[in-house]
C-alpha positions in Angstrom: 39.0 -29.2 51.2 38.6 -32.0 49.2 41.7 -33.9 48.8 42.9 -35.3 44.8 46.3 -37.0 45.4 49.0 -38.5 42.6 48.9 -42.1 45.3 52.2 -43.4 43.9 53.9 -40.2 43.3 53.6 -40.4 47.0 54.0 -43.9 47.8 57.8 -43.1 46.2 58.2 -39.6 47.9 56.7 -40.6 51.5 59.2 -43.9 52.4 55.9 -46.4 52.9 56.2 -49.9 52.3 54.9 -53.5 54.0 56.0 -53.4 58.0 55.8 -57.1 57.5 55.6 -59.6 54.3 57.1 -59.2 50.5 57.0 -55.5 49.7 54.6 -56.1 46.9 53.0 -53.6 45.0 49.6 -54.1 46.3 51.3 -54.5 49.8 52.5 -51.2 49.3 49.4 -49.8 48.1 47.7 -50.6 51.0 50.4 -49.7 53.7 50.2 -46.3 52.1 46.0 -46.7 52.6 46.1 -47.3 56.3 48.9 -44.2 56.9 46.5 -42.5 54.9 43.6 -42.9 57.0 45.3 -43.0 60.1 46.7 -39.9 59.7 44.6 -37.1 57.7 41.3 -35.2 60.0 38.5 -37.9 60.6 36.4 -35.5 58.2 38.8 -35.1 55.6 39.2 -39.2 54.8 35.9 -39.4 52.6 36.6 -35.3 50.7 39.7 -37.2 49.9 40.4 -39.2 46.2 43.6 -41.2 45.3 43.9 -41.9 42.0 46.8 -45.1 41.3 48.1 -46.2 37.8 46.8 -49.5 36.9 49.8 -50.3 33.9 50.1 -53.8 35.5 46.9 -54.2 37.3 45.2 -57.9 37.1 42.7 -58.4 34.6 39.3 -56.9 36.6 40.7 -55.0 39.1 37.6 -52.9 39.2 38.4 -48.7 38.7 36.9 -47.2 41.8 36.7 -48.8 45.1 36.9 -47.3 48.7 38.9 -48.6 51.6 37.6 -47.3 55.5 35.8 -44.1 53.6 38.8 -43.4 50.6 38.2 -43.0 47.8 40.8 -45.6 45.8 40.9 -44.8 41.7 42.4 -47.0 39.4 43.3 -45.3 36.0 42.4 -46.9 32.4 44.2 -50.3 31.1 46.9 -48.6 29.5 46.5 -45.0 30.3 48.1 -43.8 33.6 47.2 -42.3 36.9 48.8 -38.7 35.3 45.7 -38.5 32.4 43.0 -39.8 35.6 44.0 -37.2 37.9 43.5 -34.5 35.1 40.6 -35.7 33.5 39.4 -35.6 37.8 41.0 -32.0 37.9 38.8 -30.7 34.8 35.5 -32.7 35.5 35.9 -30.7 39.6 32.8 -27.6 39.4 35.5 -25.6 42.1 38.8 -26.5 41.7 39.8 -23.0 44.5 38.5 -26.5 47.3 40.6 -28.7 46.0 44.6 -29.4 46.8 46.0 -31.8 44.4 48.6 -33.9 46.3 51.6 -34.7 43.1 55.3 -33.7 42.5 54.5 -34.7 38.6 55.4 -31.4 36.9 52.1 -31.8 34.1 50.1 -32.7 36.7 50.7 -29.4 38.8 50.3 -27.6 35.7 46.6 -29.3 35.6 45.7 -28.2 38.8 47.6 -24.5 37.7 45.1 -23.9 34.5 41.8 -24.7 36.7 42.9 -22.6 40.1 43.5 -25.4 42.3 46.7 -25.4 45.4 48.6 -27.5 44.7 51.8 -29.1 46.7 54.8 -30.8 46.3 54.4 -35.1 47.7 56.5 -35.3 49.7 56.2 -31.8 51.2 52.4 -32.5 52.2 53.3 -36.0 53.9 56.3 -34.2 56.0 53.5 -31.9 56.9 50.9 -34.3 57.3 53.3 -36.6 59.8 53.8 -33.0 61.2 50.2 -31.7 62.0 48.8 -36.2 62.6 51.1 -36.3 65.4 50.0 -32.7 67.4 45.7 -33.8 67.3 44.5 -35.6 69.4 44.0 -39.4 69.0 39.9 -39.0 68.3 40.5 -35.9 65.7 43.1 -38.8 63.8 40.2 -40.9 64.1 43.2 -43.5 66.1 39.8 -44.6 67.6 42.0 -47.2 70.4 44.6 -44.3 71.4 41.3 -41.5 72.0 40.4 -44.5 74.6 43.4 -44.3 75.8 43.7 -40.9 76.7 40.5 -41.4 77.6 41.0 -43.5 80.6 44.4 -40.9 81.6 42.2 -38.8 81.9 40.2 -39.7 83.9 42.4 -41.7 86.8 43.2 -39.1 89.1 46.4 -38.0 90.2 48.4 -38.6 93.2 50.8 -36.2 93.7 50.2 -33.8 96.1 50.0 -30.1 93.9 53.8 -28.6 94.0 54.6 -32.0 94.5 58.0 -33.2 92.1 58.9 -28.7 92.1 61.9 -29.3 93.0 63.3 -31.8 90.2 62.6 -28.3 87.4 65.5 -26.6 89.2 63.7 -23.4 90.5 65.9 -20.0 89.7 65.0 -19.3 93.6 67.3 -21.8 95.3 
């Protein structure tokens, strides 16, 4: 299932800001994009499009970029992300296989009219955090953590079976 995300809407709902340096809009966008790439299942990254307004965009900003496999679209100068989201929803050949992430009622209405499922940004972000926490590192696309997990699997358990069971407070005692 493809994801279509209202970028600034999710940014505000999630409260994601850069870890260091001054909190500029560009750095906040990058922090959100990195957050998504690191938490979405690897197979979903290439099927996700995030849309941002371009009202205060610097001159020469491309309309589309790719951030670590994630499609990023910017609205036309003078246009809004909501308008672009509506266009993308309308252009979707099978909107039943598109999930729209936005708390904006206008965008949700456009999704509902086409039969596309939608979810509030804050609810989706909480669900993403929760599911990413329980997914294996390799599935999350976190290669460093996956390598660590693999190394941990290769280390034999130095303790004999039953070691430490007396610390668990068996009811039989």
